[in-house]
N, C-alpha and C positions, 0 to 999 in steps of 0.2 A: 763774611770771608773774605779773606782778601784776596783781591783780582791777582797777586804774583803769585798763591798758591797754584792755581790753575794753567800758568803759564806756560807750563811743563810739558801737561795732557794736551793741551793747544798744538804746542809745537809738533810733538808726536804725531797728533792725527794728522798736521802737512805733510811731516813725513812719511808717514804711513802712505796717503794718497800718491806720494811722489815714488815710493819704493815696489806700490804694490797697484798700477793704474787698474780704471774699470776694466780695461781689456783682459786683466789677467783671471779675473774671477770667473769659475768652471758655472755651467748652467748649475742651477740649485743653492748655489751661494751667491748671497746678496751684499754689496758694502752699506756700510753701515752711514744712515739716512744724518742729514746737516743735526736735526733736533736729537740731541742725545737727554739720556737720564740725568736730571739734574743733582741726585743726594748720592747715596754709596753705590756703586757699581764698579764691577769690574769695566778693565778699560778693555775694547773700545766702546763699550756702549754707553760708559759714561766717564770718568775722571783715573777710576782707580784708585781711589783714595778713601780714607775711613772720614765720614763725614760726620762721624755719631760723637756725641757730648759736647759741654756745654761750650769748649773754644776750639773746634777744629782747625782752625786757621792758624791757631799760633805754631802748628808744629811744622807746615810748611812741605815741600817736597821731601820724600824720605831718600834723599840721596845715600847711598852708603848703607842701607836697610834691608829689607827681605822683599825680595820679588819673589811673590806667591804667583804663580805661573798653571793656568790651567789649559787646558786643551784648545777649546774654542766658546765661541758667546752661546748666545741664545737663538730660538728659531725668532720669526719675524713676528708672528703674535706673542711670544713672550716678551719679545724687547717693547713690543707696544703696550702692555702691559705696564711693565716698569715704567716706562715714560710718564704713562699717567698717574702712577701711584707715588712717582717723584722721586723712589729709588727701589734697588733689587730687595725681594723679601731676605731679610736677615735673620729668620729662625728657622726656615726651611731648606732643600733642595742643598748648593753646595754650599752656601753662609753658614748653615746651623751648625754642621759637624770641625766643618773648618774654623770660624771661631774659638769654639770651645777648646779645639786643639791649639791654638794660637795661646789662648789664654793660659791653658795648663801649663802649656811651654815658657808661660813667662813673658811672652811678646807684646810689645807695643803695639798695637794696630795701627797706631797712626807713623809707625815705622815701616809701613808696608805699602807695597803697590802692588798692587792687584790687576794683574793682568792675562792675556792669552797669547800662545803661540801663532794658532790659526786666527784672521781677522775674516771680519763679515759675520752673516748671518744665515743660518739656515731656512731657506723659504719655506713660506707656510709655518705650522704649526707643530712641525718635526723636529726634534732636536737631536736625535741620534742618528747615528751611520751618515755622518756629514761627508760629502764627497769630494771635499777638500783636500782628503788624505793624498789620494792617488792621481790627484791632476800636478805632475811635476810642476811645471812654470808656476802655479799660484804656491804652491808648497815651497818653490825656491826662494822665490817672493816674500812669503810669509818668516822662511829663517834670515833671509837677507837682514828683514823687518826685525827680529827676535833682535839679532846680534846687534843692531839699534838701539833697541830699548835696554839691552846689558850695558852697553856704551854709557851712554845716557844717565843711570841709576847707579850704575857700578855696585851691584848688591852685593853685599858679605855672604849671605845666604840666597840660593833659589829654592821654594819649595816646589817640586811638581805635583801634579792635581792632573788626576783623567789616567787615560789606559795608554794613551801614547805619549811617548816621551821626546817630541821635538828640540828638544835642549840639546840633544846628544849631538843632533845633526849642524849645531850651530858652533861646538867645541870641535878645536884643533886635533885633542888628544882621546876623541870616543871612535874610533876606525870600529872596534869590535862590536861596537852597540848599533852600528847604523845599519837600521831595517827598516823596511815599508812601513810596517806595523809593530814596532817594538814594543811591549807592555813592561809596566810596573814588575809583576810578578817575574820577570825576566832576570830580573835585577837581585832576587831576594839572596843573593850571595852577599851583594855588596849594595846595600841601600841608599848608603852614604856614602857619598864622594866628596873628596877635599881635593881644592887647587886645581880642581878646574880649568883649563884655560880657555879663554874668549878673544880672538886674535882683534885687536881695535883698529878704527882707520888708518891710524899713525904708524902698524907697525908693530905697536907695544902689545903688551898680553894684559888681560885683567883675571 
């Protein structure tokens, strides 16, 4: 694997620590440890890159590709198991249905950046009911960092996973969707949104 392929995820980790400092993490949510998952895994627990196949490094970072945006990463216990395994399980949980969906849509998995809206780990082994959703300072930090992730990748498509659509809070044009607990079923009338603007740091929109 080419070292340059991981340069972008490494820089994202550095920026994440700047935008979401330790004192913003609420009780029950832990920062990602220095030791991360070496193989295929969602960011920030891993690189967020698809590292399967004979020559994964040939694709490089998927600038302009698909951002596959989960809600939040794993529990402390689940993360530890993935570190020891060397990757997240690709046949069950989020990965199994997701990979089948992307393949059915004709997507190249090496053109995807697999990441999350909320950073950190749930303490212990409980992965559901994350406390970060209602902690406004932490939530705001995650929204700011999500905008940065979008600015770095400049994705042509953002595929949102999970029940909470934090990406709406990162856009300039989603005021009608801004709720503390917006769910995908709230968007049944319009599940696909085109031309959603995100303001970049130079004032332009992507």
